[in-house]
FIKE-152450 format. One line per field, with one value per atom (N, C-alpha, C): x, y, z; residue number from 0. Coordinates in steps of 0.1 Angstrom, whole numbers. Atoms other than C-alpha are relative to their C-alpha. Last residue first. Example, Ala and Ser with C-alpha at 12.3 -4.5 7.8 and 13.67 -1.06 7.14 Angstrom:
// FIKE-152450
X = -9, 137, -8, 9, 123, 9
Y = -11, -11, 11, -12, -45, 12
Z = 0, 71, 8, 0, 78, 0
pos = 1, 1, 1, 0, 0, 0
***
This chain:
// FIKE-152450
X = 13, -254, -8, 10, -218, -14, 10, -194, -11, 14, -167, -9, 12, -130, -12, 12, -98, -12, 13, -65, -11, 11, -30, -12, 11, 2, -11, 12, 36, -11, 12, 68, -11, -2, 104, -12, 13, 101, 4, 6, 131, -12, -9, 156, -6, -4, 129, 9, 7, 113, 6, -6, 139, -6, -12, 128, 7, 2, 93, 13, 1, 103, -1, -12, 116, -1, -9, 86, 14, 3, 63, 10, -5, 80, -3, -15, 76, 4, -5, 38, 15, -6, 28, 6, -11, 23, 6, -11, 2, 12, -7, -21, 13, -5, -29, 7, -13, -32, 5, -11, -57, 13, -4, -79, 11, -7, -80, 5, -12, -90, 9, -7, -117, 14, -5, -130, 8, -12, -132, 5, 2, -155, 12, 13, -159, -4, 2, -126, -16, 14, -119, -2, 6, -83, -13, 14, -65, -6, 6, -28, -14, 11, -14, -6, 10, 20, -11, 12, 42, -9, -3, 78, -12, -9, 76, 2, 6, 45, 9, -11, 60, -6, -8, 31, 10, -11, 2, 8, 3, -18, 11, -1, -11, -5, -1, -5, 1, 5, 1, 3, -11, 6, -5, 0, -22, 13, -12, -22, 0, -2, -54, 12, -2, -55, 2, -9, -71, 1, 6, -86, 9, 4, -62, -7, 14, -64, -4, 7, -31, -13, 0, -17, -8, 11, -27, -1, 13, -8, -11, 3, 23, -14, 1, 24, -5, 13, 17, -3, 10, 46, -13, 0, 70, -11, 3, 60, -1, 15, 61, -5, 6, 97, -16, -3, 106, -6, 9, 87, 3, 13, 107, -10, -2, 140, -13, -3, 130, 1, 12, 116, 1, 2, 148, -13, -9, 162, -1, -5, 142, 11, -12, 129, 4, -13, 94, 12, -10, 64, 13, -15, 35, 9, -10, -2, 14, -14, -23, 9, -7, -62, 15, -13, -83, 8, -11, -119, 12, -11, -143, 10, -12, -176, 10, -3, -200, 13
Y = 4, 46, -6, -8, 46, -5, 7, 30, 9, 4, 52, -7, 2, 52, -1, 4, 65, 0, -4, 65, -4, 3, 65, 5, -9, 65, -4, 5, 50, 10, -8, 54, -6, -9, 40, 10, -3, 23, 11, 12, 5, 3, 6, 32, -12, -9, 52, -6, 2, 23, 9, 10, 22, -2, -5, 56, -11, -10, 44, 5, 7, 13, 10, 7, 33, -6, -11, 57, -7, -5, 26, 10, 11, 11, 4, 1, 45, -11, 12, 48, -1, -4, 84, -12, -9, 78, 5, 5, 47, 8, 9, 61, -6, -7, 91, -9, -6, 69, 9, 10, 47, 7, 4, 76, -9, -11, 91, -4, -2, 59, 10, 12, 52, 0, -2, 87, -11, -9, 81, 3, -15, 53, 7, -2, 14, 15, -7, 8, 2, -5, -17, 5, 2, -22, 6, -4, -27, -3, 3, -28, 5, -8, -28, -6, 7, -42, 11, -7, -32, -8, -8, -45, 8, 6, -73, 7, 12, -62, -7, 11, -27, -12, 3, -2, -12, -9, 3, -3, -14, -28, 8, -7, -65, 14, 10, -89, 6, -4, -64, -11, -3, -80, 2, 5, -77, 3, -6, -73, -7, 9, -76, 7, -5, -59, -11, 8, -70, 7, 11, -41, -8, -2, -19, -13, 1, -23, 2, -13, -10, 0, -4, -45, 13, 9, -54, 4, -5, -23, -9, -13, -33, 4, 2, -69, 12, 6, -58, -3, -11, -33, -7, -8, -61, 10, 9, -84, 7, 1, -55, -9, -11, -48, 0, 2, -83, 12, 9, -78, -3, -6, -47, -9, -10, -64, 7, 9, -93, 9, 7, -69, -8, -2, -48, -6, 6, -57, 1, 13, -33, -5, -2, -4, -15, 3, -13, 2, 5, 5, -3, -2, 8, -6, 6, 12, 4, -6, 20, -7, 7, 15, 7, -6, 25, -9, 9, 15, 8, -6, 35, -11, 9, 24, 7, 3, 52, -8
Z = -4, -64, -11, 6, -75, 4, 8, -51, -5, -7, -39, -10, 8, -51, 9, -8, -35, -9, 6, -54, 10, -9, -40, -6, 1, -62, 11, -7, -63, 0, 0, -82, 7, 11, -84, 0, 7, -50, -11, 6, -34, -10, 9, -24, -8, 9, -7, -11, 13, 10, -11, 8, 38, -13, 5, 52, -9, 11, 55, -6, 13, 76, -11, 4, 105, -12, 3, 106, -4, 13, 106, -5, 9, 136, -15, 1, 155, -10, -6, 147, -2, -13, 141, 6, 3, 103, 14, 8, 109, 0, -9, 136, -7, -11, 114, 10, 4, 84, 11, 1, 101, -4, -13, 113, -1, -6, 78, 14, 7, 62, 7, -4, 88, -6, -14, 83, 5, 1, 46, 13, 1, 54, -3, -3, 58, -3, -12, 40, 3, -1, 12, 15, -13, 5, 0, -1, -28, 14, -13, -35, -1, -4, -70, 12, -9, -79, 3, -4, -109, 9, -12, -113, 5, -9, -138, 13, -5, -158, 11, 2, -163, 8, -12, -168, -3, -1, -191, 13, -1, -198, 2, 13, -191, 2, 10, -162, -14, 14, -135, -9, 9, -100, -14, 14, -76, -6, 8, -38, -13, 12, -18, -7, 13, 16, -10, 8, 49, -14, 6, 69, -8, 14, 88, -5, 3, 126, -15, -1, 138, -5, -14, 144, 2, -6, 109, 15, 4, 96, 5, -8, 116, -3, -14, 104, 8, -2, 68, 15, 1, 70, 3, -11, 80, 2, -11, 53, 13, 0, 29, 10, -7, 39, 1, -15, 29, 8, -5, -4, 15, -2, -12, 7, -12, -6, 3, -12, -29, 12, -5, -55, 12, -14, -57, 5, -8, -91, 15, 5, -110, 9, 7, -87, -5, -8, -76, -9, 10, -93, 8, -4, -69, -10, 9, -76, 4, 0, -46, -9, 10, -47, 0, 2, -18, -8, 5, -20, -2, 8, 1, -4, 2, 17, -10, 14, 26, -1
pos = 101, 101, 101, 100, 100, 100, 99, 99, 99, 98, 98, 98, 97, 97, 97, 96, 96, 96, 95, 95, 95, 94, 94, 94, 93, 93, 93, 92, 92, 92, 91, 91, 91, 90, 90, 90, 89, 89, 89, 88, 88, 88, 87, 87, 87, 86, 86, 86, 85, 85, 85, 84, 84, 84, 83, 83, 83, 82, 82, 82, 81, 81, 81, 80, 80, 80, 79, 79, 79, 78, 78, 78, 77, 77, 77, 76, 76, 76, 75, 75, 75, 74, 74, 74, 73, 73, 73, 72, 72, 72, 71, 71, 71, 70, 70, 70, 69, 69, 69, 68, 68, 68, 67, 67, 67, 66, 66, 66, 65, 65, 65, 64, 64, 64, 63, 63, 63, 62, 62, 62, 61, 61, 61, 60, 60, 60, 59, 59, 59, 58, 58, 58, 57, 57, 57, 56, 56, 56, 55, 55, 55, 54, 54, 54, 53, 53, 53, 52, 52, 52, 51, 51, 51, 50, 50, 50, 49, 49, 49, 48, 48, 48, 47, 47, 47, 46, 46, 46, 45, 45, 45, 44, 44, 44, 43, 43, 43, 42, 42, 42, 41, 41, 41, 40, 40, 40, 39, 39, 39, 38, 38, 38, 37, 37, 37, 36, 36, 36, 35, 35, 35, 34, 34, 34, 33, 33, 33, 32, 32, 32, 31, 31, 31, 30, 30, 30, 29, 29, 29, 28, 28, 28, 27, 27, 27, 26, 26, 26, 25, 25, 25, 24, 24, 24, 23, 23, 23, 22, 22, 22, 21, 21, 21, 20, 20, 20, 19, 19, 19, 18, 18, 18, 17, 17, 17, 16, 16, 16, 15, 15, 15, 14, 14, 14, 13, 13, 13, 12, 12, 12, 11, 11, 11, 10, 10, 10, 9, 9, 9, 8, 8, 8, 7, 7, 7, 6, 6, 6, 5, 5, 5, 4, 4, 4, 3, 3, 3, 2, 2, 2, 1, 1, 1, 0, 0, 0
***
């Protein structure tokens, strides 16, 4: 079963440039670890802060693939170093999983 992972992130005002630099490093790591390509959207309208809200979307082959990737990612030493740096840059974030209706 295909799974869509959606992750809305609100970046601390004034920290977008720093956040995007960390994202470039994170993307290199997740690519190395086998994550499927992600799409990144910026909020244009609706609830939220249009200047500081990003939404990430990744399509996975299964829930098992999501779980296996997160296990690799959170035990990766480079990821662990980056994670600590995000605390000062992210105001809020979430993680949503969707499946296609039959």
